[in-house]
N, C-alpha and C positions, 0 to 999 in steps of 0.2 A: 521659309521653307514651305513650298506648296501653295502659297497664296497667289502667285502669278502663273507659274509654269509647273504643272503637276508632272510633266514628262521628266523633269530634272530629278524629282523625288523618285519616280519609278526606276530611272536609270541607276540611281544609288541603291535603292532597295533590292533590285534584281541581283546586285552584286553582294549585298551584305545582310539580307533579311534573315538568313538562317542563323547568323551569329549574334544578332541583336537581342538584348534582353527584351522580354515580352512587354514591359512597360514602355520602353523606348519605341518598340515597334507599334504599339497601340497609338502613341502620340503621333508617330510619323504617318500613320494611315487614317487618322481620324476624319480627314476631309474627303477621303475616297468614297466612291459609290459603295453601297452596302455589299453587293456581290463581290467586289474586288477586295474589300476589307475582310470578308469572311474567308476568301481564298488564301490570303496571307496568314490569317490566324489558324487555318487548318493545318498548315505545314508545320511539322515538328521543329522545334528549336534544335540546332546542331548538337548540343550536348545531350539531348534526349535520344539521339540515334546511335545508341551503343549496342545495337543488335548485330549479330553475326552476319557477315556477307552471305548472299544467296548461295554461292558455291559451297561454303562451309556447311550451311544448313542441308544442302543437297547431299553432301558426302556423309554427314552424320546420319541423316535419315536413310540413306542408301544402306549403310552398315546396319542400322537398326532393323530395316526391313528384312535383310538377309538373316540377321541374328534371330529375330522373332520367328521367321519362317522355319528355321532349322531346329530351334529349341522349343518354341511354343506355337506350333501351327494350330491355330484356333479351329479352323475347319477348312477342308479342301473343297473349294468351290469350282475349280476348273480342273478337269481330268487330264491325265498325262499327255495323250497325243495332241490335244488342243493347246497345250501350254506353249508349244513352239511358235504359235502365231505371235506371241509376245516378242520373240526375237526379230521377226520381220518388221515390227513397228519401230525398232531402234533406228532403222535407216531414215524413217520420216522424221524422227526426233532430231537426228543429225542435221538434216536440211535446215530446220528452223533455228537451231542453236548456232551452227557455224555460219550460215549465210547471214543471219541477223547480226552476228558479231562483226562480220566483214563489212557490212553496210555501215555500221556504227563507226568502225575504225576508218573507213574511206571518207566518211563525212567529217572526220577529225573532231569528234565529240566523245564524251566519256561513256564507258559501259558500266561504270561504278555507280551504284545507287547513292542518292543523296548528294551528288556532286552537280555542279553547274553544267548544263548542256549548252551547246553552241548552235545547234540547228535542229529543225524538226524534220525527221526522216519519214517519208510517206511512200517510198518505192518498195518493190518486190515483197519480201516477207512482211514488211511493215504495212503493206497495202491490205494484207489479210488479217493481221493481228497487231495491236498496239504494243504488245510485249512478246515478240516471237521467241526470245531467249528463255523467258519464264515458261512459255507454252512448251518449248522443247524439253525443259526439265520435267514438267508435269507429264508429258507424253512418255518420257523415258521411265518415270515411275509407274505409269500405267502399263507399259510393256513389261517392266520387271514384275509387277504384281500378277500379270497374266502368266508369265513364265513360271513364277514361284507357285501360283495357283491357290494359295491359302488366303483366308480372310485377314490374317495378321499382316500380310504384305500390303493389302489394300488400305490398312490403317495408316501406314506411312505415306501413302499417296494422299490421303485425306489431310494429314497433318502438313505435308509439304504445300498443298494447295492453300490451306488456311494461312500459313506463314507468309507465303508470297502475296496473297491478297491483303492481309491486314498490316503487314510490316513493310512492304515494298511498293506494291502497285498503287494503293490508294494515295500514298504520299507523293509518288512520282507523278501521278496524274494531276494532282493539285499543283505541283511545281510547274508542270508543263502548261497548265492553264495560265499561270502567272506570267511565264516567260513568253508564251506565244499567243495568248488571248484567244481571239475569235478564230484564228487559223487552226488552233488545236481543237477548238470546239467543233468546227466543221469536220476535221479529220476524225474526231471521236464519234461523230454521228455516222460516218461512213464505214468504220471498222468495229470489230468486237474486241 
């Protein structure tokens, strides 16, 4: 294993690394370059990824934002006539979410976090953002917070951003580096 042709190991690992026990993974990658070893070790073991899917988090926090705004509006920070600006931002959010999903489905890869991807998409919404669907969720929360106008609504926006960043984006980026290597790193430098 790996003594003659490391590409054979990598082909196997790309398919199974999330399911491998950590000790087995460590033995399998011990001859890899340090940067590549660290990338494999950063990705969470499949059994550790029992976090709710992004859409579920989105829905729960959406309900929480509305609930908090009506029952416990901490402080009104946006006055009534200006709140309608938030509704106009929903259209921008729709573009990123729907077009991003269409590009993923056209490319015949998955939209589900923690699943194996089949290709690197760099066109249209992915040219502007590495995560246009997550960006769409955050923009929706931002527009909802503006529409509701209270500080408590902005709290849900902040929580949604943290969940996406810590539970989904960082792990997906590490997986993409493993699967696509230098192509992904070049793409990463070009986009936000």
